[in-house]
C-alpha positions as CSV (number, residue, x, y, z in Angstrom):
1,M,-9.0,12.4,17.4
2,A,-11.8,12.1,14.8
3,V,-12.4,15.8,15.1
4,H,-9.3,16.4,13.0
5,W,-10.8,14.5,10.0
6,G,-13.9,15.3,8.0
7,L,-15.2,11.7,8.0
8,D,-19.0,11.1,8.1
9,P,-19.8,10.6,11.9
10,D,-22.6,8.2,10.9
11,V,-20.2,5.8,9.3
12,V,-17.8,3.5,11.3
13,F,-14.9,3.9,9.0
14,L,-12.4,1.0,9.4
15,N,-11.0,1.1,5.9
16,H,-8.3,3.7,6.0
17,G,-6.1,1.3,4.2
18,S,-7.9,1.6,0.9
19,F,-7.7,5.3,0.1
20,G,-6.7,6.9,3.3
21,A,-8.4,10.0,4.8
22,C,-7.0,13.5,4.8
23,P,-7.1,15.7,8.0
24,R,-8.7,19.1,7.9
25,V,-5.5,21.0,8.5
26,V,-3.8,19.3,5.5
27,L,-6.7,20.1,3.3
28,E,-6.5,23.7,4.4
29,K,-2.8,23.7,3.4
30,Q,-3.8,22.3,0.0
31,R,-6.3,25.2,-0.4
32,E,-3.6,27.7,0.4
33,L,-1.4,26.1,-2.3
34,R,-4.2,26.1,-4.8
35,D,-4.9,29.7,-4.1
36,L,-1.2,30.5,-4.6
37,M,-1.2,28.6,-7.9
38,E,-4.4,30.3,-9.2
39,R,-3.4,33.8,-8.3
40,E,-0.5,33.6,-10.9
41,P,-0.4,30.2,-12.6
42,I,2.5,31.1,-14.9
43,R,4.8,32.2,-12.1
44,F,3.7,29.3,-10.0
45,F,4.7,26.6,-12.5
46,V,7.7,28.4,-14.0
47,E,9.3,30.0,-10.9
48,T,7.8,28.6,-7.7
49,A,6.9,24.9,-8.2
50,E,10.4,23.6,-8.6
51,G,11.6,24.9,-5.3
52,L,8.5,23.7,-3.5
53,L,9.0,20.2,-4.9
54,D,12.6,20.3,-3.8
55,E,11.5,21.2,-0.2
56,A,8.9,18.4,-0.1
57,R,11.3,15.9,-1.6
58,A,13.9,16.8,1.1
59,C,11.4,16.0,3.8
60,V,10.6,12.7,2.3
61,G,14.2,11.8,1.9
62,K,14.9,12.6,5.6
63,M,12.0,10.5,6.8
64,M,13.1,7.5,4.8
65,N,16.9,8.0,5.0
66,A,17.1,8.2,1.2
67,D,19.0,10.3,-1.3
68,A,16.4,12.9,-2.3
69,E,17.8,13.0,-5.8
70,G,16.5,9.5,-6.3
71,I,12.9,10.4,-5.3
72,A,10.3,11.2,-7.9
73,F,6.8,12.1,-7.1
74,V,4.1,10.0,-8.8
75,P,0.3,9.9,-8.3
76,N,0.3,6.5,-6.5
77,A,2.2,3.3,-6.0
78,T,0.6,1.6,-9.0
79,A,2.0,4.4,-11.2
80,G,5.4,3.8,-9.6
81,V,5.3,0.1,-10.4
82,N,4.2,0.9,-14.0
83,T,7.0,3.5,-14.3
84,V,9.7,0.9,-13.4
85,V,8.3,-2.1,-15.3
86,R,7.5,-0.2,-18.4
87,S,11.0,1.3,-18.5
88,L,12.7,-2.1,-18.3
89,R,13.5,-4.5,-21.2
90,F,13.4,-8.3,-20.9
91,E,14.3,-11.3,-23.0
92,P,12.1,-14.2,-24.0
93,G,12.2,-16.7,-21.1
94,D,13.1,-14.2,-18.4
95,E,11.1,-14.6,-15.2
96,L,9.3,-11.9,-13.3
97,L,8.7,-13.1,-9.8
98,T,5.7,-12.1,-7.7
99,N,3.5,-13.9,-5.2
100,T,-0.1,-14.8,-4.2
101,H,-0.4,-11.9,-1.7
102,E,0.5,-9.2,-4.3
103,Y,-1.9,-6.4,-5.4
104,N,-3.8,-7.4,-8.5
105,A,-3.2,-4.1,-10.3
106,C,0.6,-4.5,-9.9
107,N,0.6,-8.1,-10.9
108,N,-1.2,-7.0,-14.1
109,V,1.8,-4.7,-14.9
110,L,4.1,-7.8,-14.8
111,R,1.6,-9.7,-17.0
112,W,1.7,-6.9,-19.5
113,A,5.5,-6.8,-19.5
114,A,5.7,-10.6,-19.9
115,E,3.3,-10.5,-22.9
116,R,5.3,-7.7,-24.5
117,W,8.7,-9.2,-24.1
118,G,8.0,-13.0,-24.2
119,A,8.9,-13.2,-20.5
120,K,7.1,-15.3,-17.8
121,V,5.3,-14.3,-14.6
122,V,6.1,-16.7,-11.8
123,M,3.7,-16.7,-8.8
124,A,5.3,-17.8,-5.5
125,D,2.7,-19.5,-3.3
126,V,2.9,-17.8,0.1
127,P,0.5,-19.3,2.6
128,F,-2.1,-17.5,4.8
129,P,-2.4,-18.1,7.6
130,V,1.4,-18.0,7.9
131,R,3.6,-19.3,10.7
132,S,6.6,-17.0,10.5
133,A,8.3,-14.3,8.4
134,R,10.8,-17.0,7.5
135,E,8.1,-19.1,5.9
136,V,7.3,-16.1,3.6
137,A,10.9,-15.5,2.7
138,D,11.5,-19.2,2.0
139,A,8.5,-19.3,-0.3
140,V,9.6,-16.3,-2.3
141,L,13.3,-17.2,-2.5
142,G,12.4,-20.8,-3.3
143,A,10.8,-19.6,-6.5
144,V,13.9,-17.8,-7.7
145,T,15.7,-19.4,-10.6
146,S,18.6,-18.6,-12.9
147,R,16.0,-16.9,-15.2
148,T,14.7,-14.5,-12.5
149,K,15.3,-10.9,-13.6
150,L,12.9,-9.0,-11.3
151,V,11.3,-9.7,-8.0
152,M,8.2,-7.5,-7.1
153,L,7.2,-7.7,-3.5
154,S,4.8,-5.7,-1.2
155,H,6.2,-4.2,1.9
156,I,2.8,-4.6,3.6
157,T,0.3,-6.8,1.7
158,S,-3.0,-5.3,0.7
159,P,-5.4,-8.3,1.0
160,T,-3.8,-9.9,4.1
161,G,-2.2,-6.9,5.9
162,L,1.2,-8.7,6.5
163,V,4.5,-6.9,6.9
164,F,6.7,-9.0,4.6
165,P,10.4,-9.7,5.4
166,I,11.6,-7.5,2.6
167,G,15.1,-7.1,4.1
168,R,16.1,-10.7,3.9
169,I,14.6,-11.2,0.4
170,V,16.2,-8.0,-1.0
171,E,19.6,-9.0,0.5
172,E,19.4,-12.5,-1.1
173,C,18.3,-11.2,-4.5
174,S,21.0,-8.5,-4.5
175,R,23.6,-11.2,-3.8
176,C,22.3,-13.1,-6.9
177,G,22.3,-9.9,-9.1
178,I,18.5,-9.8,-9.2
179,E,16.7,-6.5,-9.2
180,T,14.0,-5.9,-6.6
181,L,10.9,-3.7,-6.9
182,I,9.2,-3.0,-3.5
183,D,5.6,-2.0,-3.6
184,G,5.3,0.1,-0.4
185,A,1.8,1.3,-1.0
186,H,1.1,1.1,2.7
187,G,4.6,1.7,3.9
188,P,5.1,5.5,4.6
189,G,3.5,6.4,7.9
190,M,2.8,2.7,8.9
191,V,6.3,1.3,9.4
192,P,9.8,2.8,9.6
193,I,11.5,2.9,6.2
194,D,15.3,3.1,5.7
195,L,15.9,2.9,2.0
196,N,19.7,3.2,2.2
197,A,19.8,0.3,4.6
198,L,17.3,-1.8,2.6
199,G,19.2,-1.7,-0.6
200,A,16.3,-2.4,-3.0
201,T,16.7,-1.4,-6.6
202,Y,13.3,0.4,-6.6
203,Y,10.8,1.4,-3.9
204,T,7.4,3.0,-4.5
205,G,4.7,4.0,-2.1
206,N,1.7,6.2,-1.3
207,F,1.5,9.3,0.9
208,H,-2.3,9.5,0.7
209,K,-2.7,6.4,2.8
210,W,-1.0,6.2,6.2
211,L,0.7,9.6,5.9
212,C,-2.7,11.2,5.2
213,A,-1.7,13.5,2.4
214,P,-4.3,14.5,-0.2
215,K,-5.3,11.9,-2.8
216,G,-2.9,11.5,-5.6
217,A,0.4,11.7,-3.6
218,G,2.9,9.0,-4.1
219,F,6.6,8.5,-4.8
220,L,9.1,6.3,-6.6
221,W,12.7,5.9,-5.3
222,V,15.3,4.6,-7.8
223,S,18.8,3.4,-6.8
224,E,21.5,5.6,-8.2
225,A,22.8,3.0,-10.6
226,R,19.4,2.7,-12.3
227,R,18.3,6.4,-12.5
228,G,19.5,6.8,-16.0
229,D,17.3,3.9,-17.2
230,I,14.0,4.8,-15.6
231,R,11.8,7.2,-17.6
232,P,8.4,8.7,-16.5
233,L,5.2,7.4,-18.0
234,I,4.7,10.7,-19.7
235,V,7.4,11.9,-22.1
236,S,7.6,15.7,-22.0
237,H,10.0,18.7,-22.2
238,G,12.6,17.0,-20.0
239,A,13.4,14.4,-22.6
240,N,15.5,16.9,-24.5
241,S,16.3,19.4,-21.9
242,T,19.7,21.1,-22.1
243,R,19.8,22.0,-18.4
244,T,23.1,21.2,-16.7
245,D,22.1,22.2,-13.1
246,R,19.9,19.2,-12.7
247,A,20.1,15.5,-13.5
248,R,18.0,14.2,-16.3
249,F,16.0,12.0,-13.9
250,R,15.1,15.1,-11.9
251,V,14.1,17.2,-14.9
252,E,12.0,14.5,-16.6
253,F,10.0,13.6,-13.5
254,D,9.4,17.0,-12.1
255,Y,7.5,18.3,-15.1
256,C,5.3,16.0,-17.1
257,G,2.9,18.6,-18.3
258,T,0.3,20.6,-16.4
259,F,-1.2,18.6,-13.6
260,E,-2.2,19.0,-9.9
261,I,1.0,19.0,-7.8
262,T,-0.5,20.3,-4.6
263,P,-0.9,16.7,-3.1
264,Y,2.9,16.3,-3.3
265,L,3.5,19.7,-1.8
266,C,1.2,18.9,1.2
267,V,3.3,15.9,2.3
268,P,5.4,17.9,4.7
269,A,2.3,19.4,6.3
270,A,0.8,15.8,6.7
271,M,4.0,14.6,8.3
272,E,4.0,17.6,10.7
273,F,0.4,17.0,11.7
274,L,0.7,13.3,12.3
275,S,3.9,13.8,14.3
276,S,2.1,16.2,16.6
277,L,-0.7,13.8,17.6
278,M,1.3,11.7,20.0
279,P,4.7,11.7,21.8
280,G,7.4,9.4,20.5
281,G,9.1,11.3,17.8
282,P,8.3,12.3,14.2
283,I,6.1,10.2,12.0
284,G,8.2,7.5,10.6
285,S,10.0,6.7,13.8
286,G,7.4,5.7,16.4
287,G,4.7,7.4,18.4
288,L,1.5,7.2,16.3
289,M,2.7,4.2,14.3
290,E,3.2,2.2,17.5
291,H,-0.2,3.4,18.8
292,N,-1.9,2.2,15.6
293,R,-0.1,-1.1,15.8
294,K,-1.2,-1.8,19.4
295,Q,-4.8,-0.9,18.4
296,T,-4.6,-3.3,15.4
297,L,-3.3,-6.2,17.5
298,E,-6.3,-5.7,19.8
299,A,-8.7,-5.4,16.9
300,R,-7.4,-8.7,15.5
301,R,-7.9,-10.3,18.9
302,I,-11.5,-9.1,19.0
303,L,-12.3,-10.3,15.5
304,C,-10.7,-13.7,16.1
305,E,-12.7,-14.2,19.2
306,A,-15.9,-13.3,17.4
307,M,-15.1,-15.6,14.5
308,G,-14.4,-18.4,17.0
309,T,-18.1,-18.4,17.8
310,L,-18.7,-19.3,14.2
311,G,-16.2,-22.1,14.1
312,V,-13.5,-20.1,12.3
313,M,-10.1,-20.0,14.0
314,H,-11.9,-21.7,17.0
315,N,-9.7,-21.8,20.1
316,H,-6.8,-20.5,18.1
317,P,-5.0,-17.3,19.1
318,P,-4.5,-14.4,16.6
319,T,-0.9,-15.5,16.2
320,A,-2.2,-18.6,14.5
321,I,-3.0,-16.3,11.5
322,A,0.4,-14.6,11.6
323,P,2.8,-13.7,14.3
324,D,2.4,-10.3,16.0
325,S,5.7,-9.2,14.6
326,M,4.2,-9.3,11.0
327,I,1.3,-6.9,11.9
328,A,1.4,-3.1,11.8
329,S,-1.8,-1.0,11.1
330,L,-3.7,-3.5,9.0
331,A,-5.0,-6.9,10.0
332,S,-7.0,-9.5,8.0
333,V,-9.0,-12.3,9.8
334,P,-10.5,-15.3,8.0
335,I,-14.3,-15.4,8.1
336,P,-16.7,-18.3,7.1
337,D,-16.6,-19.1,3.4
338,A,-19.3,-17.8,1.2
339,P,-22.3,-20.1,1.2
340,G,-22.0,-22.8,-1.5
341,G,-18.4,-21.6,-2.2
342,V,-19.7,-18.7,-4.3
343,I,-19.2,-15.1,-3.3
344,R,-22.3,-13.0,-3.8
345,P,-21.6,-10.2,-6.3
346,S,-21.8,-6.7,-5.0
347,P,-24.0,-4.2,-6.9
348,R,-22.1,-1.4,-5.3
349,G,-18.8,-2.5,-6.8
350,Y,-17.1,-4.1,-3.8
351,H,-15.6,-7.6,-3.8
352,D,-18.5,-9.2,-1.8
353,A,-22.1,-8.3,-1.2
354,L,-21.4,-8.9,2.5
355,Q,-19.6,-5.6,2.5
356,D,-22.8,-3.9,1.1
357,D,-24.8,-5.4,3.9
358,L,-22.4,-4.0,6.5
359,I,-22.7,-0.5,5.0
360,A,-26.4,-0.5,4.3
361,R,-27.6,-2.1,7.5
362,H,-25.0,-1.1,10.0
363,G,-23.1,1.9,8.7
364,V,-19.8,0.0,8.8
365,Q,-17.1,0.5,6.2
366,A,-14.7,-2.5,6.3
367,P,-13.5,-4.5,3.3
368,I,-14.4,-8.2,2.8
369,V,-11.5,-9.6,0.8
370,P,-11.7,-12.8,-1.3
371,W,-8.9,-15.1,-0.2
372,P,-7.0,-16.5,-2.0
373,M,-7.3,-13.8,-4.6
374,A,-8.9,-15.5,-7.6
375,S,-6.6,-13.6,-10.1
376,N,-3.5,-14.8,-8.3
377,C,-4.3,-18.5,-7.8
378,A,-4.6,-21.6,-10.0
379,P,-8.0,-22.0,-11.8
380,G,-10.5,-23.6,-9.5
381,K,-8.5,-23.1,-6.4
382,H,-10.7,-20.2,-5.0
383,G,-13.6,-21.8,-3.2
384,G,-15.4,-18.8,-1.7
385,G,-12.8,-18.1,1.0
386,R,-12.5,-14.6,2.3
387,C,-11.3,-12.3,5.1
388,V,-12.4,-9.2,6.8
389,R,-9.7,-6.5,7.0
390,V,-9.5,-3.7,9.5
391,A,-7.3,-0.6,9.4
392,M,-6.5,1.4,12.6
393,Q,-5.6,5.0,12.2
394,A,-5.6,7.7,14.9
395,Y,-9.3,8.3,14.6
396,N,-10.3,4.7,15.1
397,S,-11.1,2.9,18.4
398,V,-11.4,-0.7,19.5
399,E,-15.0,0.0,20.4
400,Q,-15.6,0.4,16.6
401,V,-14.1,-3.0,16.1
402,R,-16.3,-4.6,18.7
403,Y,-19.3,-3.1,16.9
404,L,-17.9,-4.5,13.6
405,A,-17.5,-7.9,15.2
406,E,-21.2,-7.9,16.4
407,C,-22.4,-6.9,12.9
408,L,-20.3,-9.5,11.2
409,V,-21.7,-12.3,13.5
410,E,-25.2,-11.2,12.7
411,E,-24.7,-10.9,8.9
412,L,-22.8,-14.2,8.7
413,G,-25.4,-15.9,10.7
414,G,-28.0,-14.6,8.2
415,E,-25.9,-15.9,5.3
416,K,-25.8,-19.3,6.8
417,T,-29.6,-19.5,7.3
418,G,-30.4,-17.8,4.0
419,K,-32.0,-14.8,5.5
């Protein structure tokens, strides 16, 4: 299936989870939309864009069983988290609850809000490896107090690739009157999403990752009761609009000045393309998602077996890292700690120079993730621990993972001997 993407054939690309990859047919749709926009820019933005955004939003609402009126397009999930948190007000002593698996950029938003309002960020310590989804839920809910005002939680964690039990956590928080913000950066296209059933206060996600839309396509869904309180990051004409045919939430978010909206408009085309790749229903309900999950479970098994030869997870099945039920299209596997407990800096800008070695010497693109994340743990707790993370999209194969495993064993052996 790699023929449908424009990826470099000389690179073993096992990192779809970071920025996604857009299929050729979707890029062609984006070119058509850009041509339409540039033929008559005034009419496009004044007359055409609003209807096209409505159509795209309706497709998204149907896929995620959500009221389309509560959906706002945003460039990415981090922008969605910022939009919510920067719209809220807190009191001194209020607690904003996150956990050790959360994405650093989003945790930084909570830290910003805590500093501004005199609130406090509370970091629930969720283990990894983890024995069960219940262990995750208990760790998060065990950190809730009478001062907790907002719980931010990933649907699928970025560093560890775990599907978190958001349903139980959202239900318990709602029962206690605590708002929930779900960072679903990896959600759309990887796992089924039913926002009406979930009942979260806010949910944000990306379309340019597992839904394979062009870069810069994301969304924010806000529950009906809170739409009047959430404002876009950019204040524009909608702030004092006199329109009566549309809710203020819709008017404010749909126009925030002149910017590239074609990534949003390509979401239906991306959904249609991915749905056509395999039988099993439209994307969001099965088919490709289940295929990717099966490939990921096999990829995890291969990497665990390879790491067993190096004394990591030796004689332990992949389920010792996390149960299969918590895996979708991402999987992280512990690898040997950095020599001397100090991760080598990457001159290319990655987390670990080991990733540079995989790229330069083997043509493999797979992230090496420090674990625990130094920014999320207590000072001195990070001792050079790390994981390798693989992402399995339609264009990936288990043969690529076997090659990654061979390369890792070679490079880790070189680290150990100082070569």
